[in-house]
mmCIF file of the N, C-alpha and C atoms, coordinates in Angstrom:
data_MODEL
# 
_entry.id   MODEL 
# 
loop_
_atom_site.group_PDB 
_atom_site.id 
_atom_site.type_symbol 
_atom_site.label_atom_id 
_atom_site.label_alt_id 
_atom_site.label_comp_id 
_atom_site.label_asym_id 
_atom_site.label_entity_id 
_atom_site.label_seq_id 
_atom_site.pdbx_PDB_ins_code 
_atom_site.Cartn_x 
_atom_site.Cartn_y 
_atom_site.Cartn_z 
_atom_site.occupancy 
_atom_site.B_iso_or_equiv 
_atom_site.pdbx_formal_charge 
_atom_site.auth_seq_id 
_atom_site.auth_comp_id 
_atom_site.auth_asym_id 
_atom_site.auth_atom_id 
_atom_site.pdbx_PDB_model_num 
ATOM 1   N N  . MET A 1 1  ? 65.305 19.460  51.382  1.00 0.00 ? 1  MET A N  1 
ATOM 2   C CA . MET A 1 1  ? 63.945 19.579  50.935  1.00 0.00 ? 1  MET A CA 1 
ATOM 3   C C  . MET A 1 1  ? 63.879 19.833  49.428  1.00 0.00 ? 1  MET A C  1 
ATOM 4   N N  . LEU A 1 2  ? 64.825 20.553  48.945  1.00 0.00 ? 2  LEU A N  1 
ATOM 5   C CA . LEU A 1 2  ? 64.849 20.855  47.524  1.00 0.00 ? 2  LEU A CA 1 
ATOM 6   C C  . LEU A 1 2  ? 65.053 19.592  46.709  1.00 0.00 ? 2  LEU A C  1 
ATOM 7   N N  . LYS A 1 3  ? 65.884 18.697  47.188  1.00 0.00 ? 3  LYS A N  1 
ATOM 8   C CA . LYS A 1 3  ? 66.146 17.456  46.466  1.00 0.00 ? 3  LYS A CA 1 
ATOM 9   C C  . LYS A 1 3  ? 64.893 16.582  46.426  1.00 0.00 ? 3  LYS A C  1 
ATOM 10  N N  . GLY A 1 4  ? 64.142 16.516  47.493  1.00 0.00 ? 4  GLY A N  1 
ATOM 11  C CA . GLY A 1 4  ? 62.919 15.709  47.553  1.00 0.00 ? 4  GLY A CA 1 
ATOM 12  C C  . GLY A 1 4  ? 61.856 16.239  46.613  1.00 0.00 ? 4  GLY A C  1 
ATOM 13  N N  . SER A 1 5  ? 61.725 17.539  46.521  1.00 0.00 ? 5  SER A N  1 
ATOM 14  C CA . SER A 1 5  ? 60.743 18.156  45.636  1.00 0.00 ? 5  SER A CA 1 
ATOM 15  C C  . SER A 1 5  ? 61.105 17.900  44.166  1.00 0.00 ? 5  SER A C  1 
ATOM 16  N N  . PHE A 1 6  ? 62.393 17.990  43.858  1.00 0.00 ? 6  PHE A N  1 
ATOM 17  C CA . PHE A 1 6  ? 62.864 17.747  42.499  1.00 0.00 ? 6  PHE A CA 1 
ATOM 18  C C  . PHE A 1 6  ? 62.663 16.277  42.132  1.00 0.00 ? 6  PHE A C  1 
ATOM 19  N N  . ALA A 1 7  ? 62.925 15.391  43.080  1.00 0.00 ? 7  ALA A N  1 
ATOM 20  C CA . ALA A 1 7  ? 62.764 13.960  42.824  1.00 0.00 ? 7  ALA A CA 1 
ATOM 21  C C  . ALA A 1 7  ? 61.294 13.623  42.583  1.00 0.00 ? 7  ALA A C  1 
ATOM 22  N N  . ARG A 1 8  ? 60.379 14.219  43.366  1.00 0.00 ? 8  ARG A N  1 
ATOM 23  C CA . ARG A 1 8  ? 58.956 13.988  43.160  1.00 0.00 ? 8  ARG A CA 1 
ATOM 24  C C  . ARG A 1 8  ? 58.494 14.484  41.790  1.00 0.00 ? 8  ARG A C  1 
ATOM 25  N N  . LYS A 1 9  ? 58.964 15.665  41.411  1.00 0.00 ? 9  LYS A N  1 
ATOM 26  C CA . LYS A 1 9  ? 58.586 16.203  40.104  1.00 0.00 ? 9  LYS A CA 1 
ATOM 27  C C  . LYS A 1 9  ? 59.118 15.316  38.979  1.00 0.00 ? 9  LYS A C  1 
ATOM 28  N N  . LEU A 1 10 ? 60.329 14.827  39.142  1.00 0.00 ? 10 LEU A N  1 
ATOM 29  C CA . LEU A 1 10 ? 60.935 13.970  38.136  1.00 0.00 ? 10 LEU A CA 1 
ATOM 30  C C  . LEU A 1 10 ? 60.177 12.644  38.035  1.00 0.00 ? 10 LEU A C  1 
ATOM 31  N N  . ILE A 1 11 ? 59.835 12.050  39.160  1.00 0.00 ? 11 ILE A N  1 
ATOM 32  C CA . ILE A 1 11 ? 59.091 10.788  39.163  1.00 0.00 ? 11 ILE A CA 1 
ATOM 33  C C  . ILE A 1 11 ? 57.699 10.993  38.563  1.00 0.00 ? 11 ILE A C  1 
ATOM 34  N N  . THR A 1 12 ? 57.052 12.094  38.918  1.00 0.00 ? 12 THR A N  1 
ATOM 35  C CA . THR A 1 12 ? 55.730 12.402  38.371  1.00 0.00 ? 12 THR A CA 1 
ATOM 36  C C  . THR A 1 12 ? 55.806 12.593  36.858  1.00 0.00 ? 12 THR A C  1 
ATOM 37  N N  . LEU A 1 13 ? 56.825 13.299  36.409  1.00 0.00 ? 13 LEU A N  1 
ATOM 38  C CA . LEU A 1 13 ? 57.000 13.520  34.974  1.00 0.00 ? 13 LEU A CA 1 
ATOM 39  C C  . LEU A 1 13 ? 57.244 12.203  34.235  1.00 0.00 ? 13 LEU A C  1 
ATOM 40  N N  . ILE A 1 14 ? 58.082 11.344  34.800  1.00 0.00 ? 14 ILE A N  1 
ATOM 41  C CA . ILE A 1 14 ? 58.353 10.042  34.176  1.00 0.00 ? 14 ILE A CA 1 
ATOM 42  C C  . ILE A 1 14 ? 57.082 9.194   34.131  1.00 0.00 ? 14 ILE A C  1 
ATOM 43  N N  . LEU A 1 15 ? 56.297 9.196   35.196  1.00 0.00 ? 15 LEU A N  1 
ATOM 44  C CA . LEU A 1 15 ? 55.046 8.452   35.219  1.00 0.00 ? 15 LEU A CA 1 
ATOM 45  C C  . LEU A 1 15 ? 54.054 8.981   34.172  1.00 0.00 ? 15 LEU A C  1 
ATOM 46  N N  . LEU A 1 16 ? 53.941 10.292  34.050  1.00 0.00 ? 16 LEU A N  1 
ATOM 47  C CA . LEU A 1 16 ? 53.028 10.873  33.063  1.00 0.00 ? 16 LEU A CA 1 
ATOM 48  C C  . LEU A 1 16 ? 53.457 10.523  31.637  1.00 0.00 ? 16 LEU A C  1 
ATOM 49  N N  . ILE A 1 17 ? 54.753 10.619  31.379  1.00 0.00 ? 17 ILE A N  1 
ATOM 50  C CA . ILE A 1 17 ? 55.257 10.271  30.048  1.00 0.00 ? 17 ILE A CA 1 
ATOM 51  C C  . ILE A 1 17 ? 54.998 8.788   29.757  1.00 0.00 ? 17 ILE A C  1 
ATOM 52  N N  . THR A 1 18 ? 55.215 7.951   30.751  1.00 0.00 ? 18 THR A N  1 
ATOM 53  C CA . THR A 1 18 ? 54.995 6.515   30.576  1.00 0.00 ? 18 THR A CA 1 
ATOM 54  C C  . THR A 1 18 ? 53.513 6.228   30.315  1.00 0.00 ? 18 THR A C  1 
ATOM 55  N N  . ILE A 1 19 ? 52.630 6.830   31.084  1.00 0.00 ? 19 ILE A N  1 
ATOM 56  C CA . ILE A 1 19 ? 51.195 6.579   30.939  1.00 0.00 ? 19 ILE A CA 1 
ATOM 57  C C  . ILE A 1 19 ? 50.695 7.069   29.580  1.00 0.00 ? 19 ILE A C  1 
ATOM 58  N N  . PHE A 1 20 ? 51.029 8.291   29.217  1.00 0.00 ? 20 PHE A N  1 
ATOM 59  C CA . PHE A 1 20 ? 50.557 8.828   27.947  1.00 0.00 ? 20 PHE A CA 1 
ATOM 60  C C  . PHE A 1 20 ? 51.287 8.194   26.767  1.00 0.00 ? 20 PHE A C  1 
ATOM 61  N N  . GLY A 1 21 ? 52.522 7.818   26.942  1.00 0.00 ? 21 GLY A N  1 
ATOM 62  C CA . GLY A 1 21 ? 53.275 7.171   25.866  1.00 0.00 ? 21 GLY A CA 1 
ATOM 63  C C  . GLY A 1 21 ? 52.734 5.799   25.547  1.00 0.00 ? 21 GLY A C  1 
ATOM 64  N N  . ILE A 1 22 ? 52.403 5.020   26.559  1.00 0.00 ? 22 ILE A N  1 
ATOM 65  C CA . ILE A 1 22 ? 51.863 3.672   26.349  1.00 0.00 ? 22 ILE A CA 1 
ATOM 66  C C  . ILE A 1 22 ? 50.462 3.743   25.753  1.00 0.00 ? 22 ILE A C  1 
ATOM 67  N N  . SER A 1 23 ? 49.647 4.651   26.225  1.00 0.00 ? 23 SER A N  1 
ATOM 68  C CA . SER A 1 23 ? 48.294 4.750   25.679  1.00 0.00 ? 23 SER A CA 1 
ATOM 69  C C  . SER A 1 23 ? 48.324 5.255   24.241  1.00 0.00 ? 23 SER A C  1 
ATOM 70  N N  . GLY A 1 24 ? 49.314 6.056   23.883  1.00 0.00 ? 24 GLY A N  1 
ATOM 71  C CA . GLY A 1 24 ? 49.447 6.530   22.507  1.00 0.00 ? 24 GLY A CA 1 
ATOM 72  C C  . GLY A 1 24 ? 49.840 5.424   21.561  1.00 0.00 ? 24 GLY A C  1 
ATOM 73  N N  . VAL A 1 25 ? 50.660 4.489   22.041  1.00 0.00 ? 25 VAL A N  1 
ATOM 74  C CA . VAL A 1 25 ? 51.076 3.363   21.210  1.00 0.00 ? 25 VAL A CA 1 
ATOM 75  C C  . VAL A 1 25 ? 49.916 2.399   21.019  1.00 0.00 ? 25 VAL A C  1 
ATOM 76  N N  . GLY A 1 26 ? 49.120 2.201   22.061  1.00 0.00 ? 26 GLY A N  1 
ATOM 77  C CA . GLY A 1 26 ? 48.013 1.262   21.987  1.00 0.00 ? 26 GLY A CA 1 
ATOM 78  C C  . GLY A 1 26 ? 46.802 1.814   21.258  1.00 0.00 ? 26 GLY A C  1 
ATOM 79  N N  . ALA A 1 27 ? 46.713 3.126   21.097  1.00 0.00 ? 27 ALA A N  1 
ATOM 80  C CA . ALA A 1 27 ? 45.560 3.728   20.432  1.00 0.00 ? 27 ALA A CA 1 
ATOM 81  C C  . ALA A 1 27 ? 45.610 3.421   18.941  1.00 0.00 ? 27 ALA A C  1 
ATOM 82  N N  . ARG A 1 28 ? 44.447 3.238   18.367  1.00 0.00 ? 28 ARG A N  1 
ATOM 83  C CA . ARG A 1 28 ? 44.372 2.911   16.953  1.00 0.00 ? 28 ARG A CA 1 
ATOM 84  C C  . ARG A 1 28 ? 43.208 3.672   16.339  1.00 0.00 ? 28 ARG A C  1 
ATOM 85  N N  . VAL A 1 29 ? 43.434 4.267   15.207  1.00 0.00 ? 29 VAL A N  1 
ATOM 86  C CA . VAL A 1 29 ? 42.376 4.993   14.509  1.00 0.00 ? 29 VAL A CA 1 
ATOM 87  C C  . VAL A 1 29 ? 41.966 4.150   13.307  1.00 0.00 ? 29 VAL A C  1 
ATOM 88  N N  . VAL A 1 30 ? 40.691 3.831   13.254  1.00 0.00 ? 30 VAL A N  1 
ATOM 89  C CA . VAL A 1 30 ? 40.173 3.041   12.141  1.00 0.00 ? 30 VAL A CA 1 
ATOM 90  C C  . VAL A 1 30 ? 39.300 3.972   11.302  1.00 0.00 ? 30 VAL A C  1 
ATOM 91  N N  . ALA A 1 31 ? 39.655 4.096   10.045  1.00 0.00 ? 31 ALA A N  1 
ATOM 92  C CA . ALA A 1 31 ? 38.884 4.947   9.145   1.00 0.00 ? 31 ALA A CA 1 
ATOM 93  C C  . ALA A 1 31 ? 38.818 4.274   7.781   1.00 0.00 ? 31 ALA A C  1 
ATOM 94  N N  . SER A 1 32 ? 37.751 4.520   7.081   1.00 0.00 ? 32 SER A N  1 
ATOM 95  C CA . SER A 1 32 ? 37.645 3.974   5.731   1.00 0.00 ? 32 SER A CA 1 
ATOM 96  C C  . SER A 1 32 ? 37.438 5.127   4.763   1.00 0.00 ? 32 SER A C  1 
ATOM 97  N N  . GLU A 1 33 ? 37.991 4.967   3.604   1.00 0.00 ? 33 GLU A N  1 
ATOM 98  C CA . GLU A 1 33 ? 37.882 5.977   2.558   1.00 0.00 ? 33 GLU A CA 1 
ATOM 99  C C  . GLU A 1 33 ? 37.418 5.301   1.278   1.00 0.00 ? 33 GLU A C  1 
ATOM 100 N N  . THR A 1 34 ? 36.698 6.016   0.483   1.00 0.00 ? 34 THR A N  1 
ATOM 101 C CA . THR A 1 34 ? 36.297 5.531   -0.830  1.00 0.00 ? 34 THR A CA 1 
ATOM 102 C C  . THR A 1 34 ? 37.068 6.325   -1.867  1.00 0.00 ? 34 THR A C  1 
ATOM 103 N N  . ILE A 1 35 ? 37.783 5.618   -2.705  1.00 0.00 ? 35 ILE A N  1 
ATOM 104 C CA . ILE A 1 35 ? 38.555 6.266   -3.755  1.00 0.00 ? 35 ILE A CA 1 
ATOM 105 C C  . ILE A 1 35 ? 37.884 5.964   -5.079  1.00 0.00 ? 35 ILE A C  1 
ATOM 106 N N  . VAL A 1 36 ? 37.601 7.000   -5.835  1.00 0.00 ? 36 VAL A N  1 
ATOM 107 C CA . VAL A 1 36 ? 36.986 6.851   -7.147  1.00 0.00 ? 36 VAL A CA 1 
ATOM 108 C C  . VAL A 1 36 ? 38.051 7.202   -8.188  1.00 0.00 ? 36 VAL A C  1 
ATOM 109 N N  . ILE A 1 37 ? 38.323 6.263   -9.077  1.00 0.00 ? 37 ILE A N  1 
ATOM 110 C CA . ILE A 1 37 ? 39.314 6.480   -10.124 1.00 0.00 ? 37 ILE A CA 1 
ATOM 111 C C  . ILE A 1 37 ? 38.577 6.556   -11.455 1.00 0.00 ? 37 ILE A C  1 
ATOM 112 N N  . ARG A 1 38 ? 38.802 7.643   -12.148 1.00 0.00 ? 38 ARG A N  1 
ATOM 113 C CA . ARG A 1 38 ? 38.194 7.812   -13.462 1.00 0.00 ? 38 ARG A CA 1 
ATOM 114 C C  . ARG A 1 38 ? 39.300 7.904   -14.488 1.00 0.00 ? 38 ARG A C  1 
ATOM 115 N N  . ALA A 1 39 ? 39.153 7.148   -15.544 1.00 0.00 ? 39 ALA A N  1 
ATOM 116 C CA . ALA A 1 39 ? 40.192 7.138   -16.576 1.00 0.00 ? 39 ALA A CA 1 
ATOM 117 C C  . ALA A 1 39 ? 39.556 6.954   -17.938 1.00 0.00 ? 39 ALA A C  1 
ATOM 118 N N  . PHE A 1 40 ? 40.252 7.396   -18.948 1.00 0.00 ? 40 PHE A N  1 
ATOM 119 C CA . PHE A 1 40 ? 39.831 7.196   -20.328 1.00 0.00 ? 40 PHE A CA 1 
ATOM 120 C C  . PHE A 1 40 ? 40.810 6.239   -20.981 1.00 0.00 ? 40 PHE A C  1 
ATOM 121 N N  . ILE A 1 41 ? 40.277 5.153   -21.499 1.00 0.00 ? 41 ILE A N  1 
ATOM 122 C CA . ILE A 1 41 ? 41.113 4.184   -22.204 1.00 0.00 ? 41 ILE A CA 1 
ATOM 123 C C  . ILE A 1 41 ? 40.842 4.374   -23.693 1.00 0.00 ? 41 ILE A C  1 
ATOM 124 N N  . PRO A 1 42 ? 41.829 4.817   -24.444 1.00 0.00 ? 42 PRO A N  1 
ATOM 125 C CA . PRO A 1 42 ? 41.589 5.058   -25.863 1.00 0.00 ? 42 PRO A CA 1 
ATOM 126 C C  . PRO A 1 42 ? 41.271 3.765   -26.614 1.00 0.00 ? 42 PRO A C  1 
ATOM 127 N N  . GLU A 1 43 ? 40.441 3.911   -27.625 1.00 0.00 ? 43 GLU A N  1 
ATOM 128 C CA . GLU A 1 43 ? 40.069 2.748   -28.425 1.00 0.00 ? 43 GLU A CA 1 
ATOM 129 C C  . GLU A 1 43 ? 41.243 2.320   -29.288 1.00 0.00 ? 43 GLU A C  1 
ATOM 130 N N  . ARG A 1 44 ? 41.386 1.008   -29.408 1.00 0.00 ? 44 ARG A N  1 
ATOM 131 C CA . ARG A 1 44 ? 42.497 0.464   -30.188 1.00 0.00 ? 44 ARG A CA 1 
ATOM 132 C C  . ARG A 1 44 ? 41.975 -0.709  -30.996 1.00 0.00 ? 44 ARG A C  1 
ATOM 133 N N  . THR A 1 45 ? 42.232 -0.664  -32.270 1.00 0.00 ? 45 THR A N  1 
ATOM 134 C CA . THR A 1 45 ? 41.863 -1.763  -33.163 1.00 0.00 ? 45 THR A CA 1 
ATOM 135 C C  . THR A 1 45 ? 43.057 -2.053  -34.061 1.00 0.00 ? 45 THR A C  1 
ATOM 136 N N  . THR A 1 46 ? 43.468 -3.308  -34.112 1.00 0.00 ? 46 THR A N  1 
ATOM 137 C CA . THR A 1 46 ? 44.616 -3.713  -34.919 1.00 0.00 ? 46 THR A CA 1 
ATOM 138 C C  . THR A 1 46 ? 44.207 -4.867  -35.826 1.00 0.00 ? 46 THR A C  1 
ATOM 139 N N  . VAL A 1 47 ? 44.525 -4.706  -37.091 1.00 0.00 ? 47 VAL A N  1 
ATOM 140 C CA . VAL A 1 47 ? 44.290 -5.769  -38.060 1.00 0.00 ? 47 VAL A CA 1 
ATOM 141 C C  . VAL A 1 47 ? 45.610 -6.052  -38.755 1.00 0.00 ? 47 VAL A C  1 
ATOM 142 N N  . SER A 1 48 ? 46.018 -7.305  -38.751 1.00 0.00 ? 48 SER A N  1 
ATOM 143 C CA . SER A 1 48 ? 47.250 -7.688  -39.451 1.00 0.00 ? 48 SER A CA 1 
ATOM 144 C C  . SER A 1 48 ? 47.011 -9.037  -40.123 1.00 0.00 ? 48 SER A C  1 
ATOM 145 N N  . TYR A 1 49 ? 47.927 -9.414  -40.957 1.00 0.00 ? 49 TYR A N  1 
ATOM 146 C CA . TYR A 1 49 ? 47.767 -10.681 -41.670 1.00 0.00 ? 49 TYR A CA 1 
ATOM 147 C C  . TYR A 1 49 ? 49.121 -11.364 -41.803 1.00 0.00 ? 49 TYR A C  1 
ATOM 148 N N  . SER A 1 50 ? 49.060 -12.651 -41.947 1.00 0.00 ? 50 SER A N  1 
ATOM 149 C CA . SER A 1 50 ? 50.286 -13.438 -42.083 1.00 0.00 ? 50 SER A CA 1 
ATOM 150 C C  . SER A 1 50 ? 50.604 -13.630 -43.560 1.00 0.00 ? 50 SER A C  1 
ATOM 151 N N  . GLU A 1 51 ? 51.741 -14.242 -43.830 1.00 0.00 ? 51 GLU A N  1 
ATOM 152 C CA . GLU A 1 51 ? 52.131 -14.502 -45.215 1.00 0.00 ? 51 GLU A CA 1 
ATOM 153 C C  . GLU A 1 51 ? 51.187 -15.492 -45.891 1.00 0.00 ? 51 GLU A C  1 
ATOM 154 N N  . ALA A 1 52 ? 50.555 -16.346 -45.092 1.00 0.00 ? 52 ALA A N  1 
ATOM 155 C CA . ALA A 1 52 ? 49.621 -17.323 -45.634 1.00 0.00 ? 52 ALA A CA 1 
ATOM 156 C C  . ALA A 1 52 ? 48.239 -16.730 -45.890 1.00 0.00 ? 52 ALA A C  1 
ATOM 157 N N  . GLY A 1 53 ? 48.037 -15.462 -45.501 1.00 0.00 ? 53 GLY A N  1 
ATOM 158 C CA . GLY A 1 53 ? 46.760 -14.804 -45.739 1.00 0.00 ? 53 GLY A CA 1 
ATOM 159 C C  . GLY A 1 53 ? 45.797 -14.854 -44.573 1.00 0.00 ? 53 GLY A C  1 
ATOM 160 N N  . GLU A 1 54 ? 46.237 -15.350 -43.431 1.00 0.00 ? 54 GLU A N  1 
ATOM 161 C CA . GLU A 1 54 ? 45.372 -15.381 -42.245 1.00 0.00 ? 54 GLU A CA 1 
ATOM 162 C C  . GLU A 1 54 ? 45.243 -13.972 -41.677 1.00 0.00 ? 54 GLU A C  1 
ATOM 163 N N  . VAL A 1 55 ? 44.038 -13.614 -41.258 1.00 0.00 ? 55 VAL A N  1 
ATOM 164 C CA . VAL A 1 55 ? 43.777 -12.283 -40.708 1.00 0.00 ? 55 VAL A CA 1 
ATOM 165 C C  . VAL A 1 55 ? 43.790 -12.372 -39.188 1.00 0.00 ? 55 VAL A C  1 
ATOM 166 N N  . PHE A 1 56 ? 44.566 -11.466 -38.547 1.00 0.00 ? 56 PHE A N  1 
ATOM 167 C CA . PHE A 1 56 ? 44.616 -11.371 -37.087 1.00 0.00 ? 56 PHE A CA 1 
ATOM 168 C C  . PHE A 1 56 ? 43.980 -10.049 -36.692 1.00 0.00 ? 56 PHE A C  1 
ATOM 169 N N  . PHE A 1 57 ? 42.957 -10.124 -35.842 1.00 0.00 ? 57 PHE A N  1 
ATOM 170 C CA . PHE A 1 57 ? 42.171 -8.956  -35.454 1.00 0.00 ? 57 PHE A CA 1 
ATOM 171 C C  . PHE A 1 57 ? 42.188 -8.821  -33.941 1.00 0.00 ? 57 PHE A C  1 
ATOM 172 N N  . SER A 1 58 ? 42.489 -7.626  -33.457 1.00 0.00 ? 58 SER A N  1 
ATOM 173 C CA . SER A 1 58 ? 42.506 -7.366  -32.023 1.00 0.00 ? 58 SER A CA 1 
ATOM 174 C C  . SER A 1 58 ? 41.905 -5.990  -31.774 1.00 0.00 ? 58 SER A C  1 
ATOM 175 N N  . SER A 1 59 ? 41.011 -5.894  -30.777 1.00 0.00 ? 59 SER A N  1 
ATOM 176 C CA . SER A 1 59 ? 40.375 -4.613  -30.485 1.00 0.00 ? 59 SER A CA 1 
ATOM 177 C C  . SER A 1 59 ? 39.866 -4.596  -29.047 1.00 0.00 ? 59 SER A C  1 
ATOM 178 N N  . ASN A 1 60 ? 39.875 -3.401  -28.438 1.00 0.00 ? 60 ASN A N  1 
ATOM 179 C CA . ASN A 1 60 ? 39.267 -3.250  -27.122 1.00 0.00 ? 60 ASN A CA 1 
ATOM 180 C C  . ASN A 1 60 ? 37.896 -2.566  -27.238 1.00 0.00 ? 60 ASN A C  1 
ATOM 181 N N  . VAL A 1 61 ? 37.388 -2.455  -28.460 1.00 0.00 ? 61 VAL A N  1 
ATOM 182 C CA . VAL A 1 61 ? 36.059 -1.896  -28.709 1.00 0.00 ? 61 VAL A CA 1 
ATOM 183 C C  . VAL A 1 61 ? 35.078 -3.066  -28.800 1.00 0.00 ? 61 VAL A C  1 
ATOM 184 N N  . PRO A 1 62 ? 34.080 -3.126  -27.913 1.00 0.00 ? 62 PRO A N  1 
ATOM 185 C CA . PRO A 1 62 ? 33.182 -4.278  -27.917 1.00 0.00 ? 62 PRO A CA 1 
ATOM 186 C C  . PRO A 1 62 ? 32.347 -4.415  -29.196 1.00 0.00 ? 62 PRO A C  1 
ATOM 187 N N  . SER A 1 63 ? 32.096 -3.307  -29.887 1.00 0.00 ? 63 SER A N  1 
ATOM 188 C CA . SER A 1 63 ? 31.258 -3.372  -31.081 1.00 0.00 ? 63 SER A CA 1 
ATOM 189 C C  . SER A 1 63 ? 32.072 -3.515  -32.369 1.00 0.00 ? 63 SER A C  1 
ATOM 190 N N  . ALA A 1 64 ? 33.378 -3.696  -32.280 1.00 0.00 ? 64 ALA A N  1 
ATOM 191 C CA . ALA A 1 64 ? 34.218 -3.806  -33.472 1.00 0.00 ? 64 ALA A CA 1 
ATOM 192 C C  . ALA A 1 64 ? 33.974 -5.136  -34.171 1.00 0.00 ? 64 ALA A C  1 
ATOM 193 N N  . LEU A 1 65 ? 33.898 -5.075  -35.494 1.00 0.00 ? 65 LEU A N  1 
ATOM 194 C CA . LEU A 1 65 ? 33.652 -6.270  -36.297 1.00 0.00 ? 65 LEU A CA 1 
ATOM 195 C C  . LEU A 1 65 ? 34.661 -6.345  -37.435 1.00 0.00 ? 65 LEU A C  1 
ATOM 196 N N  . VAL A 1 66 ? 34.998 -7.535  -37.835 1.00 0.00 ? 66 VAL A N  1 
ATOM 197 C CA . VAL A 1 66 ? 35.838 -7.751  -39.002 1.00 0.00 ? 66 VAL A CA 1 
ATOM 198 C C  . VAL A 1 66 ? 35.140 -8.782  -39.886 1.00 0.00 ? 66 VAL A C  1 
ATOM 199 N N  . ASP A 1 67 ? 35.181 -8.521  -41.159 1.00 0.00 ? 67 ASP A N  1 
ATOM 200 C CA . ASP A 1 67 ? 34.553 -9.433  -42.103 1.00 0.00 ? 67 ASP A CA 1 
ATOM 201 C C  . ASP A 1 67 ? 35.532 -9.662  -43.253 1.00 0.00 ? 67 ASP A C  1 
ATOM 202 N N  . VAL A 1 68 ? 35.743 -10.917 -43.594 1.00 0.00 ? 68 VAL A N  1 
ATOM 203 C CA . VAL A 1 68 ? 36.639 -11.280 -44.692 1.00 0.00 ? 68 VAL A CA 1 
ATOM 204 C C  . VAL A 1 68 ? 35.795 -11.964 -45.764 1.00 0.00 ? 68 VAL A C  1 
ATOM 205 N N  . SER A 1 69 ? 35.824 -11.390 -46.952 1.00 0.00 ? 69 SER A N  1 
ATOM 206 C CA . SER A 1 69 ? 35.087 -11.961 -48.087 1.00 0.00 ? 69 SER A CA 1 
ATOM 207 C C  . SER A 1 69 ? 36.094 -12.342 -49.170 1.00 0.00 ? 69 SER A C  1 
ATOM 208 N N  . TYR A 1 70 ? 35.989 -13.580 -49.650 1.00 0.00 ? 70 TYR A N  1 
ATOM 209 C CA . TYR A 1 70 ? 36.887 -14.060 -50.704 1.00 0.00 ? 70 TYR A CA 1 
ATOM 210 C C  . TYR A 1 70 ? 36.165 -13.969 -52.038 1.00 0.00 ? 70 TYR A C  1 
ATOM 211 N N  . MET A 1 71 ? 36.750 -13.234 -52.960 1.00 0.00 ? 71 MET A N  1 
ATOM 212 C CA . MET A 1 71 ? 36.202 -13.127 -54.307 1.00 0.00 ? 71 MET A CA 1 
ATOM 213 C C  . MET A 1 71 ? 37.082 -13.959 -55.234 1.00 0.00 ? 71 MET A C  1 
ATOM 214 N N  . SER A 1 72 ? 36.745 -13.967 -56.477 1.00 0.00 ? 72 SER A N  1 
ATOM 215 C CA . SER A 1 72 ? 37.478 -14.821 -57.411 1.00 0.00 ? 72 SER A CA 1 
ATOM 216 C C  . SER A 1 72 ? 38.965 -14.473 -57.498 1.00 0.00 ? 72 SER A C  1 
ATOM 217 N N  . ASP A 1 73 ? 39.311 -13.200 -57.555 1.00 0.00 ? 73 ASP A N  1 
ATOM 218 C CA . ASP A 1 73 ? 40.725 -12.847 -57.691 1.00 0.00 ? 73 ASP A CA 1 
ATOM 219 C C  . ASP A 1 73 ? 41.203 -11.911 -56.572 1.00 0.00 ? 73 ASP A C  1 
ATOM 220 N N  . ALA A 1 74 ? 40.392 -11.687 -55.538 1.00 0.00 ? 74 ALA A N  1 
ATOM 221 C CA . ALA A 1 74 ? 40.776 -10.762 -54.469 1.00 0.00 ? 74 ALA A CA 1 
ATOM 222 C C  . ALA A 1 74 ? 40.115 -11.181 -53.155 1.00 0.00 ? 74 ALA A C  1 
ATOM 223 N N  . THR A 1 75 ? 40.638 -10.639 -52.096 1.00 0.00 ? 75 THR A N  1 
ATOM 224 C CA . THR A 1 75 ? 40.079 -10.833 -50.765 1.00 0.00 ? 75 THR A CA 1 
ATOM 225 C C  . THR A 1 75 ? 39.675 -9.475  -50.230 1.00 0.00 ? 75 THR A C  1 
ATOM 226 N N  . LEU A 1 76 ? 38.442 -9.332  -49.791 1.00 0.00 ? 76 LEU A N  1 
ATOM 227 C CA . LEU A 1 76 ? 37.921 -8.064  -49.289 1.00 0.00 ? 76 LEU A CA 1 
ATOM 228 C C  . LEU A 1 76 ? 37.873 -8.129  -47.759 1.00 0.00 ? 76 LEU A C  1 
ATOM 229 N N  . LEU A 1 77 ? 38.544 -7.179  -47.124 1.00 0.00 ? 77 LEU A N  1 
ATOM 230 C CA . LEU A 1 77 ? 38.574 -7.119  -45.662 1.00 0.00 ? 77 LEU A CA 1 
ATOM 231 C C  . LEU A 1 77 ? 37.819 -5.881  -45.228 1.00 0.00 ? 77 LEU A C  1 
ATOM 232 N N  . SER A 1 78 ? 36.791 -6.065  -44.402 1.00 0.00 ? 78 SER A N  1 
ATOM 233 C CA . SER A 1 78 ? 35.969 -4.956  -43.929 1.00 0.00 ? 78 SER A CA 1 
ATOM 234 C C  . SER A 1 78 ? 36.066 -4.908  -42.401 1.00 0.00 ? 78 SER A C  1 
ATOM 235 N N  . VAL A 1 79 ? 36.437 -3.736  -41.883 1.00 0.00 ? 79 VAL A N  1 
ATOM 236 C CA . VAL A 1 79 ? 36.564 -3.557  -40.422 1.00 0.00 ? 79 VAL A CA 1 
ATOM 237 C C  . VAL A 1 79 ? 35.637 -2.418  -40.017 1.00 0.00 ? 79 VAL A C  1 
ATOM 238 N N  . ILE A 1 80 ? 34.794 -2.675  -39.036 1.00 0.00 ? 80 ILE A N  1 
ATOM 239 C CA . ILE A 1 80 ? 33.909 -1.640  -38.497 1.00 0.00 ? 80 ILE A CA 1 
ATOM 240 C C  . ILE A 1 80 ? 34.208 -1.522  -37.006 1.00 0.00 ? 80 ILE A C  1 
ATOM 241 N N  . ALA A 1 81 ? 34.689 -0.347  -36.594 1.00 0.00 ? 81 ALA A N  1 
ATOM 242 C CA . ALA A 1 81 ? 34.990 -0.084  -35.179 1.00 0.00 ? 81 ALA A CA 1 
ATOM 243 C C  . ALA A 1 81 ? 34.451 1.297   -34.849 1.00 0.00 ? 81 ALA A C  1 
ATOM 244 N N  . ARG A 1 82 ? 33.313 1.351   -34.185 1.00 0.00 ? 82 ARG A N  1 
ATOM 245 C CA . ARG A 1 82 ? 32.681 2.625   -33.851 1.00 0.00 ? 82 ARG A CA 1 
ATOM 246 C C  . ARG A 1 82 ? 32.807 2.910   -32.394 1.00 0.00 ? 82 ARG A C  1 
# 
């Protein structure tokens, strides 16, 4: 009688583990999250020139301006980046 009781408990335990184990694998949790990223991008403005006198201007500031004025004996370069 002891062997039969132990066998029933063992079979019941295996069945419970199988039932809960399979349902745990099939279960799925669907969740959505909103992530807000805040960052500061420093302003960068670069002005360089070639040997031929060409001006190269690069900036991530939308209001940055470059102006090149040629005078009789000089070239005036004006950069405004606010």
